[in-house]
C-alpha positions as CSV (number, residue, x, y, z in Angstrom):
1,X,20.6,-7.9,-5.0
2,X,20.3,-11.1,-7.0
3,X,21.6,-10.5,-10.9
4,X,19.2,-13.2,-11.9
5,X,16.2,-11.4,-10.5
6,X,17.4,-8.0,-10.7
7,X,16.0,-7.7,-14.5
8,X,12.3,-8.1,-13.0
9,X,12.0,-5.4,-10.5
10,X,9.6,-3.1,-11.8
11,X,9.7,0.6,-11.3
12,X,7.7,1.9,-8.6
13,X,6.8,5.4,-10.4
14,X,5.8,3.6,-13.3
15,X,3.8,1.3,-11.3
16,X,2.2,3.7,-9.5
17,X,0.7,5.7,-12.7
18,X,-0.4,2.2,-13.4
19,X,-2.3,2.0,-10.0
20,X,-3.8,5.8,-11.0
21,X,-5.0,4.2,-14.8
22,X,-7.1,1.6,-13.0
23,X,-8.7,4.7,-10.6
24,X,-9.2,6.1,-14.0
25,X,-10.5,2.7,-15.4
26,X,-13.4,2.9,-12.6
27,X,-14.6,6.3,-14.7
28,X,-14.4,4.6,-17.5
29,X,-16.8,1.7,-16.5
30,X,-20.6,2.1,-17.9
31,X,-21.4,-0.1,-15.2
32,X,-20.6,2.3,-12.4
33,X,-23.6,4.9,-11.7
34,X,-22.9,8.2,-13.3
35,X,-22.0,10.4,-10.3
36,X,-19.5,7.9,-9.1
37,X,-17.7,8.0,-12.1
38,X,-17.3,11.7,-11.9
39,X,-16.0,10.8,-8.6
40,X,-13.2,9.0,-10.2
41,X,-12.3,11.3,-12.3
42,X,-11.6,13.6,-9.3
43,X,-9.6,11.0,-7.4
44,X,-7.5,10.1,-10.5
45,X,-6.8,13.9,-11.0
46,X,-6.2,14.7,-7.1
47,X,-4.1,11.6,-6.9
48,X,-1.8,13.0,-10.4
49,X,-1.4,16.1,-8.0
50,X,0.2,14.5,-5.5
51,X,2.0,12.3,-7.7
52,X,3.8,15.3,-9.4
53,X,3.7,17.4,-6.3
54,X,6.2,14.5,-4.5
55,X,7.4,11.7,-6.6
56,X,8.0,13.8,-9.9
57,X,9.1,16.7,-7.7
58,X,11.9,14.1,-6.6
59,X,12.8,12.9,-9.7
60,X,13.5,16.6,-11.2
61,X,15.4,17.3,-8.1
62,X,17.8,14.6,-8.6
63,X,18.2,15.6,-12.4
64,X,19.1,18.8,-10.9
65,X,21.5,17.1,-9.0
66,X,23.1,14.9,-11.5
67,X,22.2,12.1,-9.8
68,X,23.2,9.7,-12.1
69,X,22.9,6.4,-9.8
70,X,20.2,3.7,-11.6
71,X,17.4,2.3,-10.2
72,X,16.5,-1.1,-9.4
73,X,14.4,-1.5,-12.3
74,X,17.9,-0.8,-14.1
75,X,16.7,3.0,-15.4
76,X,18.2,6.3,-14.8
77,X,16.3,9.1,-13.7
78,X,16.3,10.9,-16.7
79,X,14.5,7.4,-18.7
80,X,11.8,7.2,-16.1
81,X,11.1,11.1,-16.6
82,X,10.6,10.2,-19.9
83,X,8.4,6.9,-19.7
84,X,6.1,9.3,-16.9
85,X,5.7,12.0,-19.5
86,X,5.0,9.5,-22.5
87,X,2.5,7.3,-20.1
88,X,0.7,10.6,-18.6
89,X,-0.3,12.4,-21.8
90,X,-2.0,9.0,-22.8
91,X,-3.7,9.1,-19.7
92,X,-4.7,12.6,-19.9
93,X,-6.1,11.8,-23.4
94,X,-8.1,9.5,-22.2
95,X,-9.2,11.4,-19.4
96,X,-10.8,14.3,-21.3
97,X,-12.2,11.7,-23.8
98,X,-14.3,9.8,-20.9
99,X,-15.8,13.4,-20.0
100,X,-16.2,15.0,-22.8
101,X,-17.2,11.9,-25.1
102,X,-19.1,10.0,-22.7
103,X,-20.1,11.7,-19.1
104,X,-20.8,15.1,-20.6
105,X,-23.1,13.2,-23.1
106,X,-25.0,11.6,-20.2
107,X,-25.4,14.3,-17.8
108,X,-27.4,15.9,-20.2
109,X,-29.6,13.0,-20.6
110,X,-29.9,13.2,-16.9
111,X,-30.9,16.9,-17.5
112,X,-27.9,17.7,-15.7
113,X,-25.6,20.6,-16.9
114,X,-22.3,22.3,-16.0
115,X,-21.8,25.1,-18.3
116,X,-18.9,26.9,-19.8
117,X,-18.6,30.6,-20.7
118,X,-19.3,30.2,-24.2
119,X,-22.1,27.5,-23.8
120,X,-24.2,29.6,-20.8
121,X,-27.8,29.7,-22.5
122,X,-28.7,33.4,-22.6
123,X,-31.3,33.3,-20.5
124,X,-29.3,33.1,-17.3
125,X,-26.8,36.1,-18.1
126,X,-28.0,38.9,-16.6
127,X,-28.8,36.9,-13.4
128,X,-25.0,35.6,-13.3
129,X,-23.6,38.8,-14.3
130,X,-25.2,40.4,-11.1
131,X,-24.0,37.8,-9.1
132,X,-20.9,37.9,-10.7
133,X,-20.3,42.0,-9.8
134,X,-21.8,41.4,-6.2
135,X,-19.5,38.8,-5.1
136,X,-16.6,37.8,-7.4
137,X,-15.9,41.1,-8.9
138,X,-14.8,42.5,-5.6
139,X,-12.7,39.7,-4.0
140,X,-10.9,39.1,-7.5
141,X,-8.0,40.8,-8.4
142,X,-6.2,40.8,-11.8
143,X,-2.5,41.2,-11.8
144,X,-0.7,43.2,-14.7
145,X,2.2,42.5,-16.3
146,X,4.4,44.8,-17.7
147,X,8.1,46.5,-17.1
148,X,7.2,47.8,-14.0
149,X,5.1,44.6,-13.0
150,X,6.9,41.0,-13.4
151,X,5.1,38.2,-14.2
152,X,3.7,37.6,-10.7
153,X,4.3,34.5,-8.3
154,X,1.2,31.6,-8.3
155,X,0.0,29.7,-6.1
156,X,0.4,26.1,-6.3
157,X,-2.6,23.9,-7.8
158,X,-4.6,27.1,-8.2
159,X,-6.6,28.1,-11.3
160,X,-5.5,31.2,-13.0
161,X,-7.0,33.2,-16.3
162,X,-4.4,34.7,-18.5
163,X,-6.0,37.2,-20.6
164,X,-4.4,39.5,-23.0
165,X,-5.7,43.0,-23.9
166,X,-5.8,45.3,-26.8
167,X,-5.0,49.1,-25.6
168,X,-7.1,50.9,-28.6
169,X,-5.4,54.0,-27.9
170,X,-2.0,53.1,-29.3
171,X,-2.9,49.6,-30.4
172,X,-0.3,47.6,-28.2
173,X,-1.5,44.5,-26.4
174,X,-0.8,43.5,-22.8
175,X,-1.3,40.8,-20.7
176,X,-3.3,40.6,-17.3
177,X,-3.3,37.2,-14.8
178,X,-6.6,36.9,-12.7
179,X,-5.6,34.2,-10.0
180,X,-9.4,32.7,-9.3
181,X,-10.3,33.0,-5.9
182,X,-10.7,29.6,-3.6
183,X,-14.4,29.7,-3.6
184,X,-16.7,26.6,-4.3
185,X,-16.3,26.1,-7.7
186,X,-19.4,24.5,-8.8
187,X,-22.1,27.6,-9.0
188,X,-25.7,26.6,-9.2
189,X,-27.5,28.3,-11.4
190,X,-31.2,26.7,-11.0
191,X,-32.0,23.1,-9.5
192,X,-35.3,22.1,-10.5
193,X,-37.3,18.5,-9.9
194,X,-36.4,17.7,-13.7
195,X,-33.2,20.0,-14.2
196,X,-29.8,21.0,-12.6
197,X,-27.6,23.4,-13.7
198,X,-24.1,25.2,-12.8
199,X,-21.4,26.9,-14.1
200,X,-18.1,26.8,-13.2
201,X,-16.6,29.5,-11.1
202,X,-13.6,30.2,-13.6
203,X,-15.6,29.9,-16.4
204,X,-18.3,32.4,-14.9
205,X,-15.1,34.8,-14.2
206,X,-13.9,34.5,-18.1
207,X,-17.0,35.2,-19.3
208,X,-17.4,38.4,-17.2
209,X,-13.9,39.8,-17.3
210,X,-14.3,43.0,-19.1
211,X,-15.8,44.3,-16.3
212,X,-12.4,44.4,-15.1
213,X,-11.0,46.0,-18.3
214,X,-13.0,49.7,-18.9
215,X,-11.2,51.2,-21.9
216,X,-9.7,47.8,-23.2
217,X,-10.7,44.9,-25.8
218,X,-10.6,41.6,-24.7
219,X,-8.1,39.6,-27.3
220,X,-8.0,36.5,-25.5
221,X,-8.1,34.0,-22.6
222,X,-6.4,31.0,-21.6
223,X,-7.0,29.1,-18.3
224,X,-4.1,27.7,-16.8
225,X,-2.4,26.0,-13.7
226,X,1.0,25.0,-11.9
227,X,1.8,22.2,-10.2
228,X,4.6,22.7,-7.7
229,X,7.2,20.8,-5.7
230,X,5.4,20.4,-2.0
231,X,7.9,18.4,-0.2
232,X,9.1,19.9,3.1
233,X,12.8,20.1,3.6
234,X,13.2,20.0,7.4
235,X,16.6,19.4,9.0
236,X,15.6,17.7,12.3
237,X,18.6,17.2,13.9
238,X,19.5,20.6,13.6
239,X,15.9,22.0,14.4
240,X,15.0,23.1,18.2
241,X,11.4,23.6,17.5
242,X,10.2,20.9,15.3
243,X,6.7,22.8,14.7
244,X,7.7,26.3,14.2
245,X,10.2,24.3,11.7
246,X,7.3,22.5,9.9
247,X,5.2,25.9,10.2
248,X,8.1,27.7,8.7
249,X,8.0,25.1,5.4
250,X,4.5,25.0,5.1
251,X,4.8,28.8,4.0
252,X,7.5,27.6,1.5
253,X,5.3,24.8,0.1
254,X,3.3,27.1,-2.1
255,X,6.7,28.5,-3.4
256,X,8.2,25.4,-4.8
257,X,9.8,25.0,-8.3
258,X,6.7,24.7,-11.0
259,X,6.9,21.1,-12.2
260,X,3.8,20.9,-14.1
261,X,2.4,23.3,-16.5
262,X,-1.8,22.7,-17.6
263,X,-3.5,25.0,-19.7
264,X,-6.2,25.2,-22.0
265,X,-5.8,23.9,-25.8
266,X,-7.8,26.1,-27.8
267,X,-5.9,29.3,-26.8
268,X,-3.6,30.9,-29.3
269,X,-0.1,29.9,-29.8
270,X,0.9,33.4,-28.9
271,X,-0.7,33.2,-25.0
272,X,1.0,29.5,-24.5
273,X,4.9,30.7,-25.6
274,X,4.0,34.1,-23.0
275,X,3.5,31.1,-20.6
276,X,6.7,29.3,-21.6
277,X,8.4,32.0,-21.2
278,X,7.2,33.1,-17.9
279,X,7.1,29.7,-15.8
280,X,9.9,27.4,-15.5
281,X,8.2,24.1,-15.5
282,X,10.2,20.5,-15.9
283,X,10.4,20.1,-19.5
284,X,7.9,18.0,-21.2
285,X,5.6,17.9,-18.5
286,X,3.4,20.6,-20.3
287,X,-0.4,19.5,-21.2
288,X,-3.0,21.2,-22.9
289,X,-6.4,20.3,-21.9
290,X,-9.8,20.7,-23.0
291,X,-12.4,22.5,-20.7
292,X,-12.1,21.7,-17.3
293,X,-8.4,22.1,-16.1
294,X,-8.8,20.6,-12.5
295,X,-11.6,17.6,-12.0
296,X,-11.2,17.5,-8.0
297,X,-14.2,19.8,-8.6
298,X,-16.3,17.1,-8.7
299,X,-15.6,16.0,-5.3
300,X,-18.0,19.1,-4.9
301,X,-20.9,16.5,-6.3
302,X,-21.6,14.0,-3.6
303,X,-23.2,16.9,-1.6
304,X,-25.7,17.9,-4.4
305,X,-29.1,16.9,-3.6
306,X,-31.8,14.7,-5.6
307,X,-29.2,13.0,-7.2
308,X,-29.3,9.7,-5.4
309,X,-30.5,7.6,-8.4
310,X,-27.0,8.5,-9.7
311,X,-24.8,7.4,-6.9
312,X,-23.9,3.8,-5.3
313,X,-26.6,2.5,-2.8
314,X,-25.8,3.9,0.4
315,X,-24.3,0.6,2.8
316,X,-25.1,1.4,6.1
317,X,-22.3,0.5,9.0
318,X,-23.3,-2.7,11.0
319,X,-23.1,-2.0,14.4
320,X,-21.5,-5.2,15.7
321,X,-23.7,-7.1,18.4
322,X,-21.4,-7.2,20.7
323,X,-21.3,-3.1,20.9
324,X,-25.0,-2.6,20.6
325,X,-26.4,-2.6,24.4
326,X,-24.6,1.1,25.7
327,X,-25.4,-0.1,29.3
328,X,-22.8,-2.9,29.2
329,X,-19.3,-0.7,29.8
330,X,-17.2,-1.3,26.8
331,X,-14.0,-2.3,29.2
332,X,-16.5,-5.4,30.1
333,X,-16.8,-6.3,26.4
334,X,-13.0,-5.6,25.7
335,X,-12.1,-8.1,28.8
336,X,-14.5,-11.2,27.5
337,X,-12.7,-11.2,24.7
338,X,-10.8,-9.9,22.1
339,X,-13.3,-8.0,19.4
340,X,-12.1,-7.1,15.6
341,X,-13.9,-4.4,13.6
342,X,-13.9,-3.9,10.0
343,X,-14.2,-0.8,8.5
344,X,-16.3,0.7,6.7
345,X,-18.2,-2.8,6.3
346,X,-18.8,-1.8,10.7
347,X,-19.4,1.2,12.3
348,X,-16.7,3.1,13.8
349,X,-18.4,4.1,16.9
350,X,-17.0,1.4,19.2
351,X,-13.5,3.4,18.3
352,X,-15.1,6.7,19.2
353,X,-17.3,5.2,22.3
354,X,-13.8,3.5,23.5
355,X,-12.4,6.6,23.9
356,X,-15.1,8.6,24.9
357,X,-16.0,6.4,27.7
358,X,-12.6,6.1,29.1
359,X,-12.7,10.4,29.0
360,X,-16.3,9.9,31.0
361,X,-15.0,6.6,33.1
362,X,-13.4,7.7,36.6
363,X,-12.0,4.4,37.1
364,X,-9.8,5.5,34.1
365,X,-6.2,7.0,35.2
366,X,-4.7,7.4,31.7
367,X,-5.2,7.4,27.7
368,X,-1.8,7.3,25.7
369,X,-2.7,7.1,21.9
370,X,-0.9,8.2,18.5
371,X,-2.8,10.5,16.0
372,X,-1.0,10.5,12.3
373,X,-4.6,11.7,10.4
374,X,-7.6,12.4,11.8
375,X,-11.2,14.3,10.7
376,X,-11.8,18.5,10.6
377,X,-14.1,17.8,13.6
378,X,-12.8,15.1,15.1
379,X,-14.7,13.4,18.3
380,X,-11.8,11.5,19.4
381,X,-10.0,14.8,19.8
382,X,-13.0,16.2,21.8
383,X,-12.8,13.4,24.1
384,X,-9.3,13.5,24.8
385,X,-9.3,17.4,25.6
386,X,-12.2,16.1,28.0
387,X,-10.3,13.5,29.7
388,X,-7.3,16.1,30.6
389,X,-9.7,18.4,31.9
390,X,-11.1,16.3,34.0
391,X,-7.9,15.5,35.7
392,X,-7.0,12.5,33.6
393,X,-3.4,11.7,32.3
394,X,-3.5,12.2,28.6
395,X,-0.3,11.7,26.2
396,X,-1.0,12.1,22.5
397,X,1.3,11.9,19.8
398,X,0.8,13.5,17.2
399,X,3.0,13.1,13.8
400,X,3.2,16.7,12.5
401,X,4.8,15.5,9.3
402,X,1.8,13.5,7.6
403,X,2.3,14.8,4.2
404,X,-0.4,17.2,3.6
405,X,-2.2,17.2,6.8
406,X,0.3,19.2,8.2
407,X,-1.2,22.5,9.7
408,X,-4.2,20.5,10.6
409,X,-2.1,18.7,12.6
410,X,-0.7,21.5,14.1
411,X,-3.5,22.8,15.1
412,X,-4.8,19.6,16.7
413,X,-1.3,19.9,19.0
414,X,-1.8,23.0,20.4
415,X,-5.8,22.6,21.0
416,X,-4.6,19.3,23.1
417,X,-1.6,21.1,24.9
418,X,-4.4,23.7,25.5
419,X,-6.7,21.3,27.2
420,X,-3.9,19.8,29.4
421,X,-2.7,17.0,27.2
422,X,0.5,15.7,27.3
423,X,1.5,16.0,23.3
424,X,5.0,14.9,22.0
425,X,5.5,14.9,18.1
426,X,7.4,11.6,17.8
427,X,10.9,11.1,17.1
428,X,14.1,12.7,15.2
429,X,14.3,11.6,11.7
430,X,11.1,8.9,11.9
431,X,7.2,9.4,11.4
432,X,5.3,7.7,14.1
433,X,2.6,6.1,11.5
434,X,1.5,3.3,13.8
435,X,-2.0,3.3,15.1
436,X,-2.4,2.3,18.9
437,X,-4.7,3.8,21.8
438,X,-3.9,2.6,25.2
439,X,-6.4,3.0,28.4
440,X,-4.8,2.4,32.0
441,X,-7.8,1.5,34.3
442,X,-7.9,1.2,38.1
443,X,-10.1,-2.1,38.5
444,X,-10.6,-4.2,41.9
445,X,-8.4,-6.6,41.0
446,X,-5.5,-4.1,40.2
447,X,-4.8,-2.1,37.3
448,X,-5.9,-3.2,33.8
449,X,-4.5,-2.0,30.3
450,X,-7.2,-1.7,27.0
451,X,-5.8,-1.7,23.8
452,X,-7.0,-0.6,20.5
453,X,-4.6,-1.7,17.3
454,X,-5.6,-0.7,13.8
455,X,-4.8,-1.1,10.1
456,X,-5.7,2.9,9.6
457,X,-6.3,6.1,11.2
458,X,-8.7,7.4,13.9
459,X,-10.7,9.2,11.8
460,X,-14.2,8.7,11.6
461,X,-14.5,10.5,7.9
462,X,-12.4,7.8,6.1
463,X,-13.0,5.5,8.5
464,X,-16.5,5.3,6.3
465,X,-14.5,5.0,2.8
466,X,-11.4,3.1,3.7
467,X,-11.5,-0.7,4.6
468,X,-9.6,-1.1,7.5
469,X,-9.5,-3.2,10.4
470,X,-8.8,-2.7,14.4
471,X,-8.3,-5.1,17.3
472,X,-9.5,-4.5,20.9
473,X,-7.8,-6.6,23.6
474,X,-6.9,-6.5,27.0
475,X,-4.4,-9.1,26.8
476,X,-1.5,-8.4,29.5
477,X,1.1,-8.9,27.3
478,X,-0.2,-6.9,24.5
479,X,-0.9,-3.9,27.4
480,X,2.7,-4.5,28.4
481,X,4.4,-4.1,24.7
482,X,2.1,-1.2,24.6
483,X,3.4,0.7,27.5
484,X,6.8,-0.1,26.9
485,X,6.2,1.4,22.9
486,X,4.7,4.4,24.3
487,X,7.9,4.7,27.2
488,X,10.1,4.7,24.0
489,X,8.0,7.5,22.0
490,X,7.8,9.7,24.4
491,X,10.7,9.3,26.7
492,X,14.1,8.1,26.8
493,X,14.0,4.1,27.0
494,X,16.0,1.2,25.5
495,X,13.3,-0.7,23.3
496,X,12.9,-4.1,25.2
497,X,12.5,-7.4,23.7
498,X,8.6,-7.4,22.2
499,X,6.4,-10.1,23.3
500,X,3.5,-9.9,21.2
501,X,3.8,-6.6,18.8
502,X,6.7,-6.3,16.5
503,X,7.6,-2.8,15.0
504,X,9.6,-1.0,12.9
505,X,12.1,0.4,12.1
506,X,13.7,-1.5,15.2
507,X,12.7,-5.3,13.6
508,X,9.5,-5.6,11.2
509,X,11.7,-6.4,8.0
510,X,13.9,-9.3,9.7
511,X,10.4,-10.2,11.3
512,X,8.7,-10.4,8.0
513,X,12.1,-11.7,6.4
514,X,12.2,-15.0,9.2
515,X,8.3,-15.8,8.4
516,X,8.8,-15.9,4.4
517,X,12.6,-18.1,5.0
518,X,10.6,-20.3,7.7
519,X,7.8,-21.2,4.5
520,X,10.6,-21.4,2.2
521,X,12.4,-23.5,4.4
522,X,9.1,-25.8,5.0
523,X,8.5,-26.1,0.9
524,X,12.3,-27.6,0.6
525,X,11.3,-30.1,3.4
526,X,8.4,-31.2,1.5
527,X,6.2,-29.4,3.8
528,X,2.8,-27.5,2.7
529,X,3.8,-23.5,3.0
530,X,1.9,-20.8,2.0
531,X,2.0,-17.3,2.2
532,X,-0.9,-14.5,1.8
533,X,-0.4,-10.6,2.3
534,X,-2.7,-7.4,1.5
535,X,-1.3,-3.9,1.4
536,X,-1.5,-0.9,-0.7
537,X,2.5,-1.1,-1.7
538,X,5.0,-3.9,-2.2
539,X,8.8,-1.8,-3.2
540,X,11.1,-3.0,-0.7
541,X,13.6,-5.0,-2.6
542,X,14.7,-7.4,0.2
543,X,11.3,-8.6,0.9
544,X,11.1,-9.0,-3.1
545,X,14.2,-10.9,-3.4
546,X,13.0,-13.3,-0.2
547,X,9.4,-13.5,-2.3
548,X,11.4,-14.5,-5.2
549,X,13.7,-17.5,-3.6
550,X,9.8,-18.7,-1.6
551,X,8.5,-19.4,-4.9
552,X,11.3,-21.0,-6.4
553,X,11.1,-23.2,-3.4
554,X,7.6,-24.2,-4.0
555,X,5.9,-21.6,-1.4
556,X,2.3,-20.7,-3.0
557,X,2.4,-16.9,-2.6
558,X,-1.3,-14.7,-2.6
559,X,-1.0,-10.9,-3.1
560,X,-3.5,-8.3,-2.9
561,X,-1.6,-4.7,-3.9
562,X,-3.8,-1.8,-4.2
563,X,-1.3,0.5,-5.8
564,X,2.5,0.0,-6.7
565,X,4.6,-2.7,-6.5
566,X,7.7,-3.6,-7.8
567,X,7.6,-7.6,-7.9
568,X,6.5,-9.5,-11.5
569,X,4.9,-12.5,-11.1
570,X,4.4,-15.4,-12.9
571,X,8.2,-15.5,-14.2
572,X,9.1,-19.1,-14.8
573,X,11.6,-20.1,-12.7
574,X,11.5,-17.1,-10.6
575,X,8.1,-15.9,-9.6
576,X,5.8,-18.4,-11.2
577,X,4.2,-19.6,-7.7
578,X,3.3,-15.9,-6.9
579,X,0.2,-14.0,-7.9
580,X,-1.1,-10.6,-7.6
581,X,-4.2,-8.9,-7.8
582,X,-5.2,-5.3,-7.3
583,X,-8.8,-4.2,-6.0
584,X,-10.0,-1.0,-6.8
585,X,-13.8,-0.1,-6.1
586,X,-16.3,2.0,-4.1
587,X,-14.1,2.0,-1.0
588,X,-10.3,2.5,-0.5
589,X,-8.6,-0.9,0.2
590,X,-6.4,0.3,3.1
591,X,-6.2,-2.8,5.6
592,X,-2.8,-4.5,5.5
593,X,-3.2,-8.4,6.7
594,X,-0.2,-10.8,6.7
595,X,-1.0,-14.5,6.7
596,X,2.0,-17.5,7.0
597,X,1.0,-20.8,7.0
598,X,3.4,-22.3,9.4
599,X,3.1,-25.5,8.8
600,X,-0.6,-25.4,9.9
601,X,-0.3,-23.2,12.8
602,X,-1.6,-20.6,10.5
603,X,-0.2,-16.9,11.7
604,X,-1.9,-14.0,10.9
605,X,-1.2,-10.4,11.6
606,X,-2.6,-6.9,10.7
607,X,-1.1,-3.4,11.2
608,X,0.2,-0.4,10.0
609,X,3.0,-1.0,7.6
610,X,3.4,-1.6,3.6
611,X,6.5,-3.5,2.3
612,X,8.2,-0.5,1.8
613,X,11.5,1.0,2.7
614,X,10.1,3.9,4.1
615,X,7.6,1.7,6.6
616,X,10.7,-0.4,7.7
617,X,13.5,2.3,8.1
618,X,12.1,5.8,8.5
619,X,8.7,5.2,10.2
620,X,7.2,3.8,14.0
621,X,5.0,1.1,12.9
622,X,3.1,-1.8,15.1
623,X,2.2,-5.1,13.3
624,X,0.0,-7.5,16.2
625,X,-0.8,-11.0,15.8
626,X,-4.6,-12.1,15.7
627,X,-4.2,-15.0,18.0
628,X,-8.1,-15.7,18.8
629,X,-9.5,-18.8,16.6
630,X,-12.6,-17.2,15.6
631,X,-10.9,-14.2,14.7
632,X,-8.3,-15.7,12.5
633,X,-11.2,-17.8,10.6
634,X,-12.6,-14.0,10.1
635,X,-9.7,-12.8,8.4
636,X,-8.9,-15.9,6.4
637,X,-12.8,-15.8,5.3
638,X,-12.6,-11.8,4.6
639,X,-9.0,-12.7,2.5
640,X,-11.1,-15.3,0.6
641,X,-13.6,-13.0,-0.3
642,X,-11.0,-10.5,-2.0
643,X,-9.4,-12.9,-3.7
644,X,-12.1,-14.4,-5.3
645,X,-13.2,-11.3,-6.5
646,X,-13.8,-10.9,-10.4
647,X,-15.5,-8.1,-10.5
648,X,-13.2,-5.6,-9.6
649,X,-10.1,-6.8,-9.4
650,X,-6.7,-6.6,-11.8
651,X,-4.1,-9.4,-12.3
652,X,-0.4,-8.2,-12.5
653,X,1.3,-10.1,-15.7
654,X,4.6,-10.5,-15.9
655,X,5.3,-7.8,-18.0
656,X,4.2,-5.6,-15.1
657,X,0.8,-4.6,-16.9
658,X,-2.8,-5.6,-15.5
659,X,-5.7,-7.3,-17.1
660,X,-9.4,-7.3,-15.4
661,X,-10.5,-10.9,-14.5
662,X,-12.9,-12.6,-16.1
663,X,-15.9,-14.2,-14.2
664,X,-15.8,-17.9,-15.8
665,X,-19.0,-18.8,-14.0
666,X,-20.6,-16.8,-10.4
667,X,-19.8,-13.2,-10.3
668,X,-17.6,-11.9,-7.1
669,X,-17.4,-8.7,-6.0
670,X,-15.4,-8.5,-2.7
671,X,-16.4,-5.5,-1.0
672,X,-20.1,-6.3,-1.6
673,X,-19.8,-9.8,0.0
674,X,-17.7,-8.6,2.6
675,X,-20.8,-6.3,3.7
676,X,-23.0,-9.2,3.3
677,X,-20.6,-11.3,5.5
678,X,-20.6,-9.0,8.2
679,X,-24.7,-8.3,8.1
680,X,-25.4,-11.9,7.9
681,X,-22.3,-12.5,10.7
682,X,-23.7,-9.6,13.4
683,X,-27.8,-10.9,12.9
684,X,-26.5,-14.3,14.5
685,X,-23.8,-12.4,17.3
686,X,-27.2,-10.4,18.0
687,X,-29.4,-13.2,18.8
688,X,-26.7,-14.8,20.6
689,X,-26.1,-11.3,22.4
690,X,-29.8,-11.4,23.9
691,X,-29.0,-14.4,26.1
692,X,-25.6,-13.8,27.0
693,X,-25.9,-9.8,28.6
694,X,-28.0,-8.8,31.3
695,X,-28.2,-5.1,31.1
696,X,-27.6,-3.3,34.2
697,X,-30.7,-2.4,36.0
698,X,-31.5,1.3,38.0
699,X,-31.6,1.3,41.8
700,X,-35.7,1.6,41.8
701,X,-35.7,-1.4,39.6
702,X,-34.1,-3.8,41.9
């Protein structure tokens, strides 16, 4: 690394925490609807759980192994952990202040009440006691702790109630832990036109815990929760059966080392000391919190009826005009020209239809597809199974190592195999993160290949909330590359020289470095030079070094990075030609777009990879060009809408902190303007389409 730029590399973990703070800012924002603010509290909490289970756990493992090498930011692991502890405790204070001092009060103004054990109105006590005795008393198991019964092993992220008892016979104190059942936590008490009331499950159990301890007196209680190391440790080189190995590791995940301890702040010091003595969490990562221990409970709120006034107004996905007529084969539509679909602004249904029609079409000979994450009731899985049952050659690469989706992917892999699909699990040491579906069809003019490539997963649920872009094409060269990629993934084949698609781990980093350096050379030669890129994360050191050099040469670089980044823009003489914004809004920004001016040729690429070491070196990724002029114009327009956002974007400053952009004149909220763009675009296309396509007629109409 260039010594000059080394001190201008941000720490990735600290950068990620600032991303999660931007999520929390949405919960703090008074302009965001109340239940949406609560959802952002849940997202913040869920993100932080995963951060502890993966990133913090990894840092703790480095400390345990006496790892002394400095990070690119110049910090040692222990120094990073100290900074993380300090910042997380600050965020924790903001989180609970947001809820207790603001959101909770606004809930009561809306006649919405979430009760705790000590705030439950007396009129509901008999009703809820009966509910407790008839269900939760029967399924809950208190675990005593004494000489014969040691401190129990507690499940990762599960809520627990620590109870201190007094034995009146000998005046001795006893300790018991009640693991809270993994049930729906928001228990509805009443739902009237003017008032809705809930109690949290853990508070219900706390309220009536005395039923478990006949003859004993409850002295004190405390809710607490442990977060554990959840990384899977698999030696793929030595594993004979990857599926069985992952199944075994999933069983161990719940038993990883304790990293974080969360507990109620208003309990006695005696109870806290008891947990300190019995839980070996990493020093410093103990958090005393007020009332609610786990805000992910608020993910349950969107399903509550009658509260639409407190949510975002629905944005119904636009059905792309070309796909509205189901009497026209989707293959005819794709063959006519390449098609882009931008979710969730445009409907995901054409992607579902692509696989569904392929399954039913007698001309289709084969379907090949990668699956990284998909939904619980996936229509695409159903179509793939049906295609195999009808005798088509169906090959599915299911990535078993998709973090926290491993169990579901194992289940899908087994179902697909039972239906007759050829299921493969990828290459040793690599995650298959690419998003590609290939359909081979026998047509009068010969075999034709139809392709769908995307920046996001084949998941009909997340396609409603993640921004992603997919390309349909029947381009022969694209199809040749796609077939070659599947041959590499499923068999033994030396990767050929790709004609259109660029892949990791083979040549993706080198490709981007060449594109960046080409812009740098153009700038040095006095030509206009420009780079625009949008992604989730930007932390690859070689890419950052190249961007710094390009900036010094005069290349204008505009970046949109939702999450963590090591780059620091706006440093005089190093990165003063680089700007970076992050957008956090109602949809999760997930698409990856890469633009290079290329002396007016304007090269645009989409794909599945961020600019991260793991994407370049340890994953199968695909980047693909957008070639048709109209589609390039579309990408440029939506990128501009994002760059103009001054409502939900934050600017990264040279010191690594972010600040909200201020609207100087007109307000721009990119996600809403992008939706309006597609509404207008598809309205125009629909009018053109009426003249363009003539629906097929039935024989009796001829």
